[in-house]
N, CA, C and O atoms as a Tinker XYZ file with bonds, in Angstrom:
   284  protein
     1  N      0.816000   -1.185000    0.000000    73     2
     2  CA     0.000000    0.000000    0.000000    64     1     3
     3  C      0.862000    1.252000    0.000000    63     2     4     5
     4  O      0.542000    2.221000   -0.688000    81     3
     5  N      1.935000    1.245000    0.751000    73     3     6
     6  CA     2.769000    2.430000    0.807000    64     5     7
     7  C      3.524000    2.653000   -0.509000    63     6     8     9
     8  O      3.728000    3.792000   -0.929000    81     7
     9  N      3.929000    1.575000   -1.140000    73     7    10
    10  CA     4.679000    1.739000   -2.386000    64     9    11
    11  C      3.815000    2.389000   -3.462000    63    10    12    13
    12  O      4.323000    3.164000   -4.272000    81    11
    13  N      2.527000    2.089000   -3.483000    73    11    14
    14  CA     1.672000    2.708000   -4.491000    64    13    15
    15  C      1.442000    4.185000   -4.183000    63    14    16    17
    16  O      1.342000    4.989000   -5.110000    81    15
    17  N      1.355000    4.565000   -2.901000    73    15    18
    18  CA     1.176000    5.979000   -2.571000    64    17    19
    19  C      2.466000    6.759000   -2.795000    63    18    20    21
    20  O      2.426000    7.945000   -3.122000    81    19
    21  N      3.613000    6.097000   -2.621000    73    19    22
    22  CA     4.883000    6.783000   -2.852000    64    21    23
    23  C      5.134000    6.985000   -4.341000    63    22    24    25
    24  O      5.679000    8.017000   -4.733000    81    23
    25  N      4.758000    6.042000   -5.164000    73    23    26
    26  CA     5.006000    6.175000   -6.593000    64    25    27
    27  C      4.064000    7.197000   -7.224000    63    26    28    29
    28  O      4.395000    7.789000   -8.252000    81    27
    29  N      2.917000    7.406000   -6.632000    73    27    30
    30  CA     1.966000    8.350000   -7.192000    64    29    31
    31  C      2.494000    9.794000   -7.167000    63    30    32    33
    32  O      2.414000   10.460000   -8.199000    81    31
    33  N      3.028000   10.317000   -6.051000    73    31    34
    34  CA     3.567000   11.680000   -6.077000    64    33    35
    35  C      4.791000   11.797000   -6.991000    63    34    36    37
    36  O      4.991000   12.831000   -7.628000    81    35
    37  N      5.598000   10.757000   -7.057000    73    35    38
    38  CA     6.760000   10.797000   -7.935000    64    37    39
    39  C      6.297000   10.870000   -9.383000    63    38    40    41
    40  O      6.845000   11.625000  -10.186000    81    39
    41  N      5.290000   10.083000   -9.700000    73    39    42
    42  CA     4.760000   10.095000  -11.055000    64    41    43
    43  C      4.181000   11.463000  -11.392000    63    42    44    45
    44  O      4.395000   11.960000  -12.498000    81    43
    45  N      3.459000   12.080000  -10.471000    73    43    46
    46  CA     2.871000   13.388000  -10.758000    64    45    47
    47  C      3.963000   14.450000  -10.897000    63    46    48    49
    48  O      3.805000   15.378000  -11.691000    81    47
    49  N      5.060000   14.343000  -10.152000    73    47    50
    50  CA     6.167000   15.286000  -10.297000    64    49    51
    51  C      6.818000   15.152000  -11.672000    63    50    52    53
    52  O      7.187000   16.147000  -12.296000    81    51
    53  N      6.953000   13.921000  -12.131000    73    51    54
    54  CA     7.563000   13.710000  -13.456000    64    53    55
    55  C      6.688000   14.294000  -14.551000    63    54    56    57
    56  O      7.200000   14.859000  -15.518000    81    55
    57  N      5.397000   14.169000  -14.414000    73    55    58
    58  CA     4.484000   14.685000  -15.434000    64    57    59
    59  C      4.569000   16.208000  -15.472000    63    58    60    61
    60  O      4.631000   16.789000  -16.556000    81    59
    61  N      4.574000   16.866000  -14.312000    73    59    62
    62  CA     4.645000   18.321000  -14.315000    64    61    63
    63  C      6.005000   18.796000  -14.802000    63    62    64    65
    64  O      6.092000   19.843000  -15.444000    81    63
    65  N      7.065000   18.057000  -14.514000    73    63    66
    66  CA     8.389000   18.440000  -14.988000    64    65    67
    67  C      8.453000   18.350000  -16.503000    63    66    68    69
    68  O      8.992000   19.248000  -17.150000    81    67
    69  N      7.918000   17.291000  -17.075000    73    67    70
    70  CA     7.962000   17.157000  -18.526000    64    69    71
    71  C      7.030000   18.165000  -19.189000    63    70    72    73
    72  O      7.294000   18.584000  -20.316000    81    71
    73  N      5.976000   18.556000  -18.539000    73    71    74
    74  CA     5.095000   19.570000  -19.116000    64    73    75
    75  C      5.762000   20.939000  -19.103000    63    74    76    77
    76  O      5.598000   21.710000  -20.049000    81    75
    77  N      6.510000   21.256000  -18.050000    73    75    78
    78  CA     7.162000   22.553000  -17.965000    64    77    79
    79  C      8.411000   22.628000  -18.826000    63    78    80    81
    80  O      8.789000   23.721000  -19.245000    81    79
    81  N      9.057000   21.521000  -19.102000    73    79    82
    82  CA    10.288000   21.504000  -19.878000    64    81    83
    83  C     10.136000   22.099000  -21.266000    63    82    84    85
    84  O     10.853000   23.045000  -21.593000    81    83
    85  N      9.253000   21.599000  -22.081000    73    83    86
    86  CA     9.110000   22.148000  -23.430000    64    85    87
    87  C      8.638000   23.604000  -23.441000    63    86    88    89
    88  O      9.058000   24.371000  -24.307000    81    87
    89  N      7.785000   23.999000  -22.513000    73    87    90
    90  CA     7.314000   25.376000  -22.527000    64    89    91
    91  C      8.448000   26.338000  -22.216000    63    90    92    93
    92  O      8.487000   27.441000  -22.760000    81    91
    93  N      9.370000   25.937000  -21.351000    73    91    94
    94  CA    10.530000   26.779000  -21.061000    64    93    95
    95  C     11.418000   26.867000  -22.289000    63    94    96    97
    96  O     11.932000   27.940000  -22.604000    81    95
    97  N     11.604000   25.762000  -22.984000    73    95    98
    98  CA    12.417000   25.762000  -24.203000    64    97    99
    99  C     11.798000   26.656000  -25.265000    63    98   100   101
   100  O     12.502000   27.420000  -25.924000    81    99
   101  N     10.485000   26.564000  -25.432000    73    99   102
   102  CA     9.816000   27.411000  -26.426000    64   101   103
   103  C      9.875000   28.876000  -26.026000    63   102   104   105
   104  O     10.018000   29.750000  -26.882000    81   103
   105  N      9.767000   29.149000  -24.744000    73   103   106
   106  CA     9.860000   30.522000  -24.254000    64   105   107
   107  C     11.243000   31.100000  -24.548000    63   106   108   109
   108  O     11.357000   32.220000  -25.046000    81   107
   109  N     12.289000   30.341000  -24.240000    73   107   110
   110  CA    13.651000   30.809000  -24.512000    64   109   111
   111  C     13.893000   30.954000  -26.008000    63   110   112   113
   112  O     14.521000   31.919000  -26.443000    81   111
   113  N     13.403000   30.010000  -26.792000    73   111   114
   114  CA    13.546000   30.101000  -28.239000    64   113   115
   115  C     12.841000   31.344000  -28.779000    63   114   116   117
   116  O     13.365000   32.026000  -29.660000    81   115
   117  N     11.662000   31.634000  -28.255000    73   115   118
   118  CA    10.915000   32.824000  -28.665000    64   117   119
   119  C     11.713000   34.087000  -28.379000    63   118   120   121
   120  O     11.812000   34.964000  -29.237000    81   119
   121  N     12.284000   34.190000  -27.182000    73   119   122
   122  CA    13.031000   35.392000  -26.826000    64   121   123
   123  C     14.329000   35.502000  -27.612000    63   122   124   125
   124  O     14.720000   36.607000  -27.988000    81   123
   125  N     14.997000   34.408000  -27.865000    73   123   126
   126  CA    16.211000   34.449000  -28.686000    64   125   127
   127  C     15.862000   34.906000  -30.096000    63   126   128   129
   128  O     16.589000   35.696000  -30.698000    81   127
   129  N     14.755000   34.411000  -30.615000    73   127   130
   130  CA    14.298000   34.827000  -31.937000    64   129   131
   131  C     13.950000   36.312000  -31.958000    63   130   132   133
   132  O     14.297000   37.014000  -32.907000    81   131
   133  N     13.270000   36.795000  -30.924000    73   131   134
   134  CA    12.907000   38.210000  -30.850000    64   133   135
   135  C     14.150000   39.093000  -30.759000    63   134   136   137
   136  O     14.201000   40.151000  -31.386000    81   135
   137  N     15.137000   38.677000  -29.997000    73   135   138
   138  CA    16.376000   39.442000  -29.879000    64   137   139
   139  C     17.099000   39.459000  -31.225000    63   138   140   141
   140  O     17.610000   40.496000  -31.647000    81   139
   141  N     17.138000   38.325000  -31.884000    73   139   142
   142  CA    17.768000   38.256000  -33.206000    64   141   143
   143  C     17.072000   39.159000  -34.211000    63   142   144   145
   144  O     17.730000   39.848000  -34.990000    81   143
   145  N     15.752000   39.159000  -34.197000    73   143   146
   146  CA    15.005000   40.038000  -35.098000    64   145   147
   147  C     15.247000   41.510000  -34.769000    63   146   148   149
   148  O     15.331000   42.348000  -35.666000    81   147
   149  N     15.358000   41.816000  -33.486000    73   147   150
   150  CA    15.650000   43.188000  -33.080000    64   149   151
   151  C     17.018000   43.640000  -33.551000    63   150   152   153
   152  O     17.173000   44.764000  -34.027000    81   151
   153  N     18.008000   42.775000  -33.423000    73   151   154
   154  CA    19.363000   43.103000  -33.894000    64   153   155
   155  C     19.348000   43.315000  -35.404000    63   154   156   157
   156  O     19.960000   44.257000  -35.906000    81   155
   157  N     18.655000   42.447000  -36.124000    73   155   158
   158  CA    18.564000   42.593000  -37.572000    64   157   159
   159  C     17.856000   43.891000  -37.958000    63   158   160   161
   160  O     18.275000   44.569000  -38.897000    81   159
   161  N     16.798000   44.239000  -37.250000    73   159   162
   162  CA    16.068000   45.469000  -37.543000    64   161   163
   163  C     16.948000   46.697000  -37.303000    63   162   164   165
   164  O     16.936000   47.634000  -38.102000    81   163
   165  N     17.697000   46.695000  -36.225000    73   163   166
   166  CA    18.600000   47.820000  -35.942000    64   165   167
   167  C     19.671000   47.914000  -37.021000    63   166   168   169
   168  O     19.977000   49.009000  -37.494000    81   167
   169  N     20.237000   46.796000  -37.411000    73   167   170
   170  CA    21.267000   46.780000  -38.449000    64   169   171
   171  C     20.706000   47.315000  -39.773000    63   170   172   173
   172  O     21.341000   48.136000  -40.436000    81   171
   173  N     19.524000   46.850000  -40.147000    73   171   174
   174  CA    18.907000   47.295000  -41.397000    64   173   175
   175  C     18.585000   48.784000  -41.358000    63   174   176   177
   176  O     18.803000   49.497000  -42.338000    81   175
   177  N     18.076000   49.244000  -40.244000    73   175   178
   178  CA    17.705000   50.655000  -40.127000    64   177   179
   179  C     18.935000   51.554000  -40.168000    63   178   180   181
   180  O     18.898000   52.611000  -40.798000    81   179
   181  N     20.025000   51.157000  -39.513000    73   179   182
   182  CA    21.231000   51.979000  -39.556000    64   181   183
   183  C     21.814000   52.006000  -40.966000    63   182   184   185
   184  O     22.334000   53.036000  -41.395000    81   183
   185  N     21.737000   50.898000  -41.688000    73   183   186
   186  CA    22.189000   50.911000  -43.085000    64   185   187
   187  C     21.315000   51.823000  -43.933000    63   186   188   189
   188  O     21.817000   52.526000  -44.810000    81   187
   189  N     20.023000   51.816000  -43.680000    73   187   190
   190  CA    19.099000   52.691000  -44.407000    64   189   191
   191  C     19.429000   54.156000  -44.120000    63   190   192   193
   192  O     19.478000   54.969000  -45.043000    81   191
   193  N     19.654000   54.498000  -42.858000    73   191   194
   194  CA    20.008000   55.870000  -42.506000    64   193   195
   195  C     21.340000   56.271000  -43.122000    63   194   196   197
   196  O     21.492000   57.395000  -43.601000    81   195
   197  N     22.305000   55.358000  -43.112000    73   195   198
   198  CA    23.611000   55.645000  -43.701000    64   197   199
   199  C     23.472000   55.942000  -45.189000    63   198   200   201
   200  O     24.095000   56.874000  -45.698000    81   199
   201  N     22.655000   55.151000  -45.891000    73   199   202
   202  CA    22.435000   55.381000  -47.317000    64   201   203
   203  C     21.772000   56.734000  -47.557000    63   202   204   205
   204  O     22.139000   57.450000  -48.489000    81   203
   205  N     20.797000   57.086000  -46.719000    73   203   206
   206  CA    20.133000   58.388000  -46.865000    64   205   207
   207  C     21.118000   59.533000  -46.671000    63   206   208   209
   208  O     21.123000   60.488000  -47.448000    81   207
   209  N     21.945000   59.443000  -45.647000    73   207   210
   210  CA    22.911000   60.505000  -45.367000    64   209   211
   211  C     23.915000   60.613000  -46.513000    63   210   212   213
   212  O     24.255000   61.717000  -46.939000    81   211
   213  N     24.387000   59.480000  -47.010000    73   211   214
   214  CA    25.337000   59.511000  -48.119000    64   213   215
   215  C     24.709000   60.104000  -49.378000    63   214   216   217
   216  O     25.368000   60.855000  -50.097000    81   215
   217  N     23.450000   59.779000  -49.653000    73   215   218
   218  CA    22.767000   60.348000  -50.816000    64   217   219
   219  C     22.589000   61.856000  -50.675000    63   218   220   221
   220  O     22.806000   62.601000  -51.630000    81   219
   221  N     22.196000   62.303000  -49.492000    73   219   222
   222  CA    22.037000   63.739000  -49.260000    64   221   223
   223  C     23.372000   64.463000  -49.379000    63   222   224   225
   224  O     23.447000   65.542000  -49.965000    81   223
   225  N     24.413000   63.875000  -48.828000    73   223   226
   226  CA    25.738000   64.480000  -48.899000    64   225   227
   227  C     26.226000   64.556000  -50.347000    63   226   228   229
   228  O     26.817000   65.554000  -50.759000    81   227
   229  N     25.977000   63.509000  -51.100000    73   227   230
   230  CA    26.369000   63.497000  -52.506000    64   229   231
   231  C     25.607000   64.570000  -53.280000    63   230   232   233
   232  O     26.192000   65.265000  -54.110000    81   231
   233  N     24.334000   64.707000  -53.021000    73   231   234
   234  CA    23.519000   65.719000  -53.689000    64   233   235
   235  C     24.009000   67.125000  -53.343000    63   234   236   237
   236  O     24.142000   67.971000  -54.227000    81   235
   237  N     24.274000   67.372000  -52.077000    73   235   238
   238  CA    24.771000   68.683000  -51.661000    64   237   239
   239  C     26.132000   68.977000  -52.289000    63   238   240   241
   240  O     26.391000   70.103000  -52.717000    81   239
   241  N     26.991000   67.980000  -52.345000    73   239   242
   242  CA    28.309000   68.162000  -52.949000    64   241   243
   243  C     28.177000   68.476000  -54.434000    63   242   244   245
   244  O     28.874000   69.346000  -54.957000    81   243
   245  N     27.299000   67.778000  -55.095000    73   243   246
   246  CA    27.075000   68.021000  -56.525000    64   245   247
   247  C     26.530000   69.423000  -56.753000    63   246   248   249
   248  O     26.942000   70.093000  -57.700000    81   247
   249  N     25.616000   69.879000  -55.909000    73   247   250
   250  CA    25.076000   71.228000  -56.035000    64   249   251
   251  C     26.158000   72.274000  -55.818000    63   250   252   253
   252  O     26.215000   73.266000  -56.545000    81   251
   253  N     27.017000   72.065000  -54.825000    73   251   254
   254  CA    28.095000   73.021000  -54.565000    64   253   255
   255  C     29.103000   73.031000  -55.715000    63   254   256   257
   256  O     29.621000   74.093000  -56.061000    81   255
   257  N     29.388000   71.892000  -56.306000    73   255   258
   258  CA    30.292000   71.849000  -57.447000    64   257   259
   259  C     29.701000   72.575000  -58.659000    63   258   260   261
   260  O     30.417000   73.253000  -59.396000    81   259
   261  N     28.413000   72.428000  -58.853000    73   259   262
   262  CA    27.744000   73.130000  -59.949000    64   261   263
   263  C     27.790000   74.638000  -59.729000    63   262   264   265
   264  O     27.973000   75.396000  -60.681000    81   263
   265  N     27.626000   75.076000  -58.494000    73   263   266
   266  CA    27.702000   76.508000  -58.190000    64   265   267
   267  C     29.111000   77.023000  -58.466000    63   266   268   269
   268  O     29.282000   78.102000  -59.033000    81   267
   269  N     30.116000   76.254000  -58.066000    73   267   270
   270  CA    31.498000   76.674000  -58.312000    64   269   271
   271  C     31.831000   76.689000  -59.801000    63   270   272   273
   272  O     32.594000   77.544000  -60.250000    81   271
   273  N     31.285000   75.782000  -60.554000    73   271   274
   274  CA    31.544000   75.744000  -62.001000    64   273   275
   275  C     30.919000   76.947000  -62.700000    63   274   276   277
   276  O     31.501000   77.492000  -63.638000    81   275
   277  N     29.751000   77.359000  -62.254000    73   275   278
   278  CA    29.094000   78.511000  -62.894000    64   277   279
   279  C     29.817000   79.810000  -62.518000    63   278   280   281
   280  O     29.804000   80.760000  -63.301000    81   279
   281  N     30.442000   79.872000  -61.349000    73   279   282
   282  CA    31.175000   81.084000  -60.949000    64   281   283
   283  C     32.472000   81.087000  -61.679000    63   282   284
   284  O     33.272000   82.008000  -61.513000    81   283
């Protein structure tokens, strides 16, 4: 009688442990994925800003060269 009552709590602990295991893995995977996407978004946005600044600088330089050529 005691062996069956002792195995029952052990069995229930194993079930809850296996249920919590995958959810923790999925939670960590989700956050790693979100961090990776955030890093990629920051990288893409800084490249976009860099391209905009370079285009504006090139345009301004071209305008100043045209002004100097006409003078």
